[in-house]
TINUNU-447496 format. One record per atom (N, C-alpha, C, O): residue in one letter; chain; atom name; x negated, y negated, z. Coordinates in steps of 0.05 Angstrom, whole numbers. Each point is the difference from the previous one (the first is absolute). Layout:
REM TINUNU-447496
+------+------+--------+--------+--------+--------+
: minu : seba : torvex :      X :      Y :      Z :
+------+------+--------+--------+--------+--------+
:    A :    A :     CA :      X :      Y :      Z :
...
+------+------+--------+--------+--------+--------+
END
This chain:
REM TINUNU-447496
+------+------+--------+--------+--------+--------+
: minu : seba : torvex :      X :      Y :      Z :
+------+------+--------+--------+--------+--------+
:    M :    A :      N :    -17 :     23 :      0 :
:    M :    A :     CA :     17 :    -23 :      0 :
:    M :    A :      C :    -18 :    -25 :      0 :
:    M :    A :      O :    -18 :     -2 :     17 :
:    P :    A :      N :     22 :    -17 :    -36 :
:    P :    A :     CA :    -17 :    -23 :      0 :
:    P :    A :      C :      6 :    -18 :     24 :
:    P :    A :      O :     22 :     -1 :     10 :
:    H :    A :      N :    -43 :    -13 :     -2 :
:    H :    A :     CA :      3 :    -19 :     23 :
:    H :    A :      C :     10 :    -26 :    -11 :
:    H :    A :      O :    -14 :    -15 :    -13 :
:    L :    A :      N :     39 :      9 :     19 :
:    L :    A :     CA :     13 :    -24 :    -11 :
:    L :    A :      C :     -2 :    -24 :     17 :
:    L :    A :      O :      0 :    -23 :    -10 :
:    L :    A :      N :     -2 :     26 :     36 :
:    L :    A :     CA :     -1 :    -22 :     18 :
:    L :    A :      C :    -13 :      8 :     26 :
:    L :    A :      O :     -3 :     23 :      7 :
:    R :    A :      N :     -4 :    -43 :      8 :
:    R :    A :     CA :    -12 :      4 :     27 :
:    R :    A :      C :     22 :     -6 :     20 :
:    R :    A :      O :     15 :    -20 :     -2 :
:    F :    A :      N :    -14 :     36 :     23 :
:    F :    A :     CA :     20 :     -4 :     21 :
:    F :    A :      C :    -13 :    -16 :     23 :
:    F :    A :      O :    -25 :      1 :      3 :
:    S :    A :      N :     41 :    -16 :     11 :
:    S :    A :     CA :    -10 :    -15 :     23 :
:    S :    A :      C :     -9 :     21 :     22 :
:    S :    A :      O :      7 :     23 :     -1 :
:    R :    A :      N :    -22 :    -33 :     20 :
:    R :    A :     CA :     -9 :     18 :     21 :
:    R :    A :      C :     23 :     11 :     15 :
:    R :    A :      O :      0 :     24 :      8 :
:    E :    A :      N :     21 :    -40 :     -3 :
:    E :    A :     CA :     24 :      9 :     14 :
:    E :    A :      C :     14 :     23 :    -15 :
:    E :    A :      O :      7 :     20 :     12 :
:    T :    A :      N :     -4 :    -24 :    -38 :
:    T :    A :     CA :     12 :     21 :    -16 :
:    T :    A :      C :    -16 :     25 :      0 :
:    T :    A :      O :     10 :     22 :      2 :
:    E :    A :      N :    -37 :    -24 :     -6 :
:    E :    A :     CA :    -18 :     23 :      1 :
:    E :    A :      C :      3 :     14 :     27 :
:    E :    A :      O :      1 :     25 :      1 :
:    S :    A :      N :      0 :    -40 :     21 :
:    S :    A :     CA :      2 :     11 :     26 :
:    S :    A :      C :     27 :     15 :      3 :
:    S :    A :      O :      0 :     22 :     11 :
:    R :    A :      N :     21 :    -34 :    -21 :
:    R :    A :     CA :     26 :     14 :      2 :
:    R :    A :      C :      0 :     25 :    -16 :
:    R :    A :      O :     11 :     20 :      8 :
:    L :    A :      N :    -23 :    -21 :    -32 :
:    L :    A :     CA :     -1 :     24 :    -17 :
:    L :    A :      C :    -17 :     22 :     14 :
:    L :    A :      O :      8 :     24 :      0 :
:    D :    A :      N :    -30 :    -31 :     12 :
:    D :    A :     CA :    -17 :     19 :     14 :
:    D :    A :      C :     16 :     13 :     23 :
:    D :    A :      O :     -1 :     24 :      4 :
:    H :    A :      N :     15 :    -41 :     11 :
:    H :    A :     CA :     16 :     10 :     22 :
:    H :    A :      C :     22 :     20 :    -10 :
:    H :    A :      O :      3 :     21 :     12 :
:    L :    A :      N :     10 :    -28 :    -34 :
:    L :    A :     CA :     21 :     18 :    -11 :
:    L :    A :      C :    -13 :     26 :    -10 :
:    L :    A :      O :     12 :     21 :      3 :
:    C :    A :      N :    -36 :    -23 :    -14 :
:    C :    A :     CA :    -14 :     24 :     -9 :
:    C :    A :      C :     -5 :     19 :     23 :
:    C :    A :      O :      6 :     24 :     -2 :
:    R :    A :      N :    -17 :    -35 :     24 :
:    R :    A :     CA :     -5 :     16 :     23 :
:    R :    A :      C :     25 :     11 :     13 :
:    R :    A :      O :      1 :     23 :      8 :
:    Q :    A :      N :     20 :    -39 :     -7 :
:    Q :    A :     CA :     25 :      7 :     13 :
:    Q :    A :      C :     15 :     22 :    -16 :
:    Q :    A :      O :     12 :     18 :     12 :
:    T :    A :      N :    -13 :    -20 :    -39 :
:    T :    A :     CA :     17 :     18 :    -16 :
:    T :    A :      C :    -16 :     22 :    -14 :
:    T :    A :      O :     11 :     20 :     -7 :
:    G :    A :      N :    -37 :    -24 :      5 :
:    G :    A :     CA :    -17 :     20 :    -15 :
:    G :    A :      C :      3 :     -3 :    -30 :
:    G :    A :      O :    -10 :     17 :    -15 :
:    V :    A :      N :     23 :    -38 :      6 :
:    V :    A :     CA :      3 :     -5 :    -29 :
:    V :    A :      C :    -23 :    -17 :     -9 :
:    V :    A :      O :     -8 :    -18 :     14 :
:    S :    A :      N :     -2 :     23 :    -38 :
:    S :    A :     CA :    -23 :    -16 :    -11 :
:    S :    A :      C :      9 :    -29 :     -5 :
:    S :    A :      O :     23 :     -6 :     -4 :
:    K :    A :      N :    -43 :    -11 :      4 :
:    K :    A :     CA :      4 :    -29 :     -5 :
:    K :    A :      C :     12 :     -3 :    -28 :
:    K :    A :      O :     18 :    -16 :     -4 :
:    A :    A :      N :    -28 :     31 :    -16 :
:    A :    A :     CA :     10 :     -2 :    -27 :
:    A :    A :      C :     29 :      7 :     -2 :
:    A :    A :      O :     16 :    -13 :    -14 :
:    E :    A :      N :     -8 :     34 :     29 :
:    E :    A :     CA :     28 :      9 :      0 :
:    E :    A :      C :     18 :    -22 :     13 :
:    E :    A :      O :     21 :     -6 :    -10 :
:    L :    A :      N :    -31 :     -5 :     32 :
:    L :    A :     CA :     16 :    -21 :     14 :
:    L :    A :      C :      4 :    -24 :    -18 :
:    L :    A :      O :     21 :    -12 :     -2 :
:    I :    A :      N :    -43 :      4 :    -12 :
:    I :    A :     CA :      2 :    -23 :    -18 :
:    I :    A :      C :     19 :      6 :    -23 :
:    I :    A :      O :     16 :    -17 :     -8 :
:    G :    A :      N :    -18 :     41 :     -2 :
:    G :    A :     CA :     18 :      8 :    -22 :
:    G :    A :      C :     29 :      0 :      9 :
:    G :    A :      O :     18 :    -10 :    -15 :
:    R :    A :      N :    -12 :     19 :     39 :
:    R :    A :     CA :     27 :      0 :     10 :
:    R :    A :      C :     10 :    -29 :      4 :
:    R :    A :      O :     23 :     -6 :     -7 :
:    C :    A :      N :    -40 :    -11 :     18 :
:    C :    A :     CA :      7 :    -28 :      4 :
:    C :    A :      C :      6 :    -13 :    -27 :
:    C :    A :      O :     21 :    -14 :     -2 :
:    L :    A :      N :    -38 :     18 :    -17 :
:    L :    A :     CA :      4 :    -12 :    -26 :
:    L :    A :      C :     26 :     11 :    -13 :
:    L :    A :      O :     15 :    -16 :    -12 :
:    G :    A :      N :     -9 :     41 :     14 :
:    G :    A :     CA :     24 :     12 :    -11 :
:    G :    A :      C :     25 :    -12 :     13 :
:    G :    A :      O :     19 :     -7 :    -14 :
:    I :    A :      N :    -19 :      4 :     40 :
:    I :    A :     CA :     23 :    -12 :     14 :
:    I :    A :      C :      3 :    -29 :     -8 :
:    I :    A :      O :     22 :     -9 :     -5 :
:    G :    A :      N :    -44 :     -5 :      5 :
:    G :    A :     CA :      1 :    -29 :     -8 :
:    G :    A :      C :      9 :     -3 :    -28 :
:    G :    A :      O :     16 :    -19 :     -6 :
:    M :    A :      N :    -25 :     36 :    -13 :
:    M :    A :     CA :      8 :     -3 :    -28 :
:    M :    A :      C :     30 :      6 :     -3 :
:    M :    A :      O :     14 :    -13 :    -15 :
:    D :    A :      N :     -4 :     33 :     30 :
:    D :    A :     CA :     29 :      6 :     -1 :
:    D :    A :      C :     16 :    -24 :      9 :
:    D :    A :      O :     20 :     -8 :    -12 :
:    D :    A :      N :    -29 :     -4 :     35 :
:    D :    A :     CA :     14 :    -24 :     10 :
:    D :    A :      C :     -1 :    -23 :    -20 :
:    D :    A :      O :     20 :    -13 :     -5 :
:    L :    A :      N :    -44 :      8 :     -7 :
:    L :    A :     CA :     -3 :    -21 :    -19 :
:    L :    A :      C :     17 :      4 :    -24 :
:    L :    A :      O :     13 :    -19 :    -10 :
:    E :    A :      N :    -12 :     43 :     -1 :
:    E :    A :     CA :     17 :      6 :    -23 :
:    E :    A :      C :     29 :     -4 :      7 :
:    E :    A :      O :     15 :    -11 :    -17 :
:    T :    A :      N :     -6 :     19 :     40 :
:    T :    A :     CA :     27 :     -4 :      9 :
:    T :    A :      C :      7 :    -30 :      1 :
:    T :    A :      O :     21 :     -9 :    -10 :
:    Q :    A :      N :    -39 :     -7 :     21 :
:    Q :    A :     CA :      4 :    -29 :      2 :
:    Q :    A :      C :      1 :    -12 :    -28 :
:    Q :    A :      O :     17 :    -17 :     -5 :
:    L :    A :      N :    -35 :     25 :    -12 :
:    L :    A :     CA :     -1 :    -12 :    -27 :
:    L :    A :      C :     25 :      8 :    -16 :
:    L :    A :      O :     10 :    -16 :    -16 :
:    H :    A :      N :      0 :     41 :     20 :
:    H :    A :     CA :     24 :      8 :    -15 :
:    H :    A :      C :     24 :    -15 :     11 :
:    H :    A :      O :     18 :     -8 :    -16 :
:    M :    A :      N :    -17 :      3 :     42 :
:    M :    A :     CA :     22 :    -15 :     11 :
:    M :    A :      C :      0 :    -29 :    -10 :
:    M :    A :      O :     20 :    -11 :     -7 :
:    E :    A :      N :    -44 :     -2 :      7 :
:    E :    A :     CA :     -2 :    -27 :    -10 :
:    E :    A :      C :      7 :     -1 :    -30 :
:    E :    A :      O :     12 :    -19 :     -9 :
:    G :    A :      N :    -21 :     39 :     -6 :
:    G :    A :     CA :      5 :      1 :    -28 :
:    G :    A :      C :     30 :      2 :     -7 :
:    G :    A :      O :      9 :    -10 :    -20 :
:    A :    A :      N :      6 :     24 :     37 :
:    A :    A :     CA :     29 :      3 :     -4 :
:    A :    A :      C :     14 :    -27 :      2 :
:    A :    A :      O :     21 :     -4 :    -12 :
:    D :    A :      N :    -32 :    -14 :     28 :
:    D :    A :     CA :     12 :    -26 :      5 :
:    D :    A :      C :     -4 :    -20 :    -23 :
:    D :    A :      O :     19 :    -14 :     -8 :
:    N :    A :      N :    -44 :     13 :     -3 :
:    N :    A :     CA :     -5 :    -21 :    -19 :
:    N :    A :      C :    -18 :      7 :    -24 :
:    N :    A :      O :     -5 :    -17 :    -16 :
:    R :    A :      N :     -3 :     42 :     14 :
:    R :    A :     CA :    -16 :      8 :    -24 :
:    R :    A :      C :      1 :     30 :     -3 :
:    R :    A :      O :      8 :     14 :     19 :
:    P :    A :      N :    -14 :     -4 :    -42 :
:    P :    A :     CA :      0 :     29 :     -4 :
:    P :    A :      C :    -19 :     14 :     19 :
:    P :    A :      O :    -22 :    -10 :      5 :
:    A :    A :      N :     30 :     32 :      6 :
:    A :    A :     CA :    -16 :     16 :     18 :
:    A :    A :      C :    -25 :     10 :    -15 :
:    A :    A :      O :      1 :      5 :    -24 :
:    R :    A :      N :    -23 :     -2 :     39 :
:    R :    A :     CA :    -25 :     10 :    -11 :
:    R :    A :      C :      4 :     30 :     -7 :
:    R :    A :      O :     15 :     14 :     13 :
:    S :    A :      N :    -30 :     -6 :    -33 :
:    S :    A :     CA :      1 :     28 :     -8 :
:    S :    A :      C :    -11 :     17 :     23 :
:    S :    A :      O :    -21 :     -6 :     12 :
:    S :    A :      N :     34 :     28 :     -6 :
:    S :    A :     CA :    -10 :     19 :     20 :
:    S :    A :      C :    -25 :     14 :     -9 :
:    S :    A :      O :    -13 :     14 :     16 :
:    E :    A :      N :      6 :    -17 :    -41 :
:    E :    A :     CA :    -24 :     13 :    -11 :
:    E :    A :      C :    -24 :    -19 :      0 :
:    E :    A :      O :    -20 :      7 :    -12 :
:    T :    A :      N :     22 :    -30 :     26 :
:    T :    A :     CA :    -23 :    -18 :      2 :
:    T :    A :      C :    -23 :     15 :     13 :
:    T :    A :      O :      4 :     12 :     21 :
:    S :    A :      N :    -27 :    -13 :    -33 :
:    S :    A :     CA :    -23 :     15 :     11 :
:    S :    A :      C :    -11 :    -14 :     25 :
:    S :    A :      O :      4 :    -24 :      4 :
:    L :    A :      N :    -17 :     40 :     13 :
:    L :    A :     CA :    -13 :    -10 :     24 :
:    L :    A :      C :    -21 :    -21 :     -8 :
:    L :    A :      O :     -3 :    -20 :     13 :
:    D :    A :      N :    -12 :     25 :    -35 :
:    D :    A :     CA :    -20 :    -19 :     -9 :
:    D :    A :      C :     13 :    -27 :     -7 :
:    D :    A :      O :    -11 :    -21 :      8 :
:    Q :    A :      N :     34 :     21 :    -21 :
:    Q :    A :     CA :     14 :    -24 :     -7 :
:    Q :    A :      C :      9 :    -15 :     25 :
:    Q :    A :      O :     -3 :    -25 :      1 :
:    L :    A :      N :     14 :     39 :     18 :
:    L :    A :     CA :      9 :    -12 :     25 :
:    L :    A :      C :    -23 :    -13 :     15 :
:    L :    A :      O :      2 :    -22 :     11 :
:    L :    A :      N :    -25 :     36 :    -10 :
:    L :    A :     CA :    -23 :    -11 :     14 :
:    L :    A :      C :    -11 :    -25 :    -14 :
:    L :    A :      O :     -8 :    -19 :     13 :
:    R :    A :      N :      8 :     20 :    -40 :
:    R :    A :     CA :     -9 :    -24 :    -15 :
:    R :    A :      C :     18 :    -24 :      6 :
:    R :    A :      O :     -9 :    -22 :      4 :
:    E :    A :      N :     35 :     27 :     -5 :
:    E :    A :     CA :     20 :    -22 :      5 :
:    E :    A :      C :     -2 :    -10 :     29 :
:    E :    A :      O :      5 :    -24 :      4 :
:    S :    A :      N :    -12 :     41 :     15 :
:    S :    A :     CA :     -1 :     -9 :     27 :
:    S :    A :      C :    -27 :    -13 :      7 :
:    S :    A :      O :     -3 :    -13 :     21 :
:    G :    A :      N :    -16 :     14 :    -40 :
:    G :    A :     CA :    -26 :    -11 :      5 :
:    G :    A :      C :    -20 :     19 :     13 :
:    G :    A :      O :    -23 :     -8 :      5 :
:    L :    A :      N :     32 :     32 :      1 :
:    L :    A :     CA :    -18 :     20 :     13 :
:    L :    A :      C :    -16 :     16 :    -19 :
:    L :    A :      O :    -20 :     12 :      8 :
:    G :    A :      N :     28 :    -11 :    -33 :
:    G :    A :     CA :    -14 :     17 :    -20 :
:    G :    A :      C :    -23 :    -15 :    -12 :
:    G :    A :      O :     -5 :    -24 :      4 :
:    A :    A :      N :    -10 :     40 :    -20 :
:    A :    A :     CA :    -23 :    -12 :    -13 :
:    A :    A :      C :      7 :    -14 :    -26 :
:    A :    A :      O :    -17 :    -11 :    -13 :
+------+------+--------+--------+--------+--------+
END
């Protein structure tokens, strides 16, 4: 998995704590967080789109979403 961003010390500490507490790898925890966040973001964008513009395609790639959010390369 490419390194896309650096986390704050607090976030790193929280991730380390969760890793120790759950036995789940940091990569898995980050993946789960991203998945949950993406689901929420897509829901929000679809709800906003229903009000005043066409909804985004559900087939929008992760790369495209990252580029549009400013997180991608």
